[in-house]
Residue, then its C-alpha position, 0 to 999 in steps of 0.5 A: m452485026k447482032k451487036l449493032v442491032l442490040l445497040l440501036l434497040s437498046v438506045g430506042i428503047i432507053s430514049c422512049q422511056n425518057k419521053e414518057v417520063k418527060k410527057s408525065e412530068d410536063k402533064e403534072a407541071c401543067a396541072n400544077d400550073s393551072i391549079k395555081e391559076k384557078k382559085f376557087e371563091m365560095y359564092e355568098m348570097s347576099e341577104m336579099a338573094s337569100l330572102m328571095e330564095q325563101m320567098y320562093a320556097h314558100n310560094q312553091q308550097l302555098r302554090l300546092r296548098i292552093i291547088k289542093g284546096d288546103t288552108i293557107g294560113k297566114f301572111p308570113e312576116f318574114f316577107n317584111k324583111i324585103y325592106t331591110a335585107k342588104f343587096t348584093t349591089p346596094s344601089d339596086n335598092d332604088a325608088f323602082f325596087k321599093e315601089n315594086a316591093d310595096k306592090y309585091i307585099a301587097a299582093q302577097k297580103l291580098i292572098y291571105s285576106d281575100t280567101g274567095n279569090v286566092k288563085d287570082n290573088f296568088n298569080k298577081g303576087v307572081d305578077a309582081c314578081v315578074t314585074c320587078h324582075q323585069g326592071k332589074c334582074g331578069g334571070p330568075i323570070p322563067r323560074i318564077k313564072k313556073l309558080y303560076i297557077k293555071 
């Protein structure tokens, strides 16, 4: 009787160990399959997206200088790259964009030329961004609106 109990326990232990090994192998196989299926691709910004990030960063700093009453300097010439930067989707560089780019650059230049109304002119520049993005790519609008000076 003791031998029978020992034999059953041995068989049970061995079978449990085999199941554990099989589960571990199954998990590794699943992990390897998912790695093979998911290929990570590095996102590369278009020239226009990169330029807009630079303009946003510049306007964040400008906003702080205006709030503090510091000097604002001169119009950043790199903003003019808005006319030549390549888009992610080339067809987005259409008449609507070009018209709004003109309005944006005019609003930005006004900030630096009409120093008596810097805050209002800055907010008009933000308005120009929002207007264009409402017609093209609405995603960054909440972020852009954070630039407003109240």
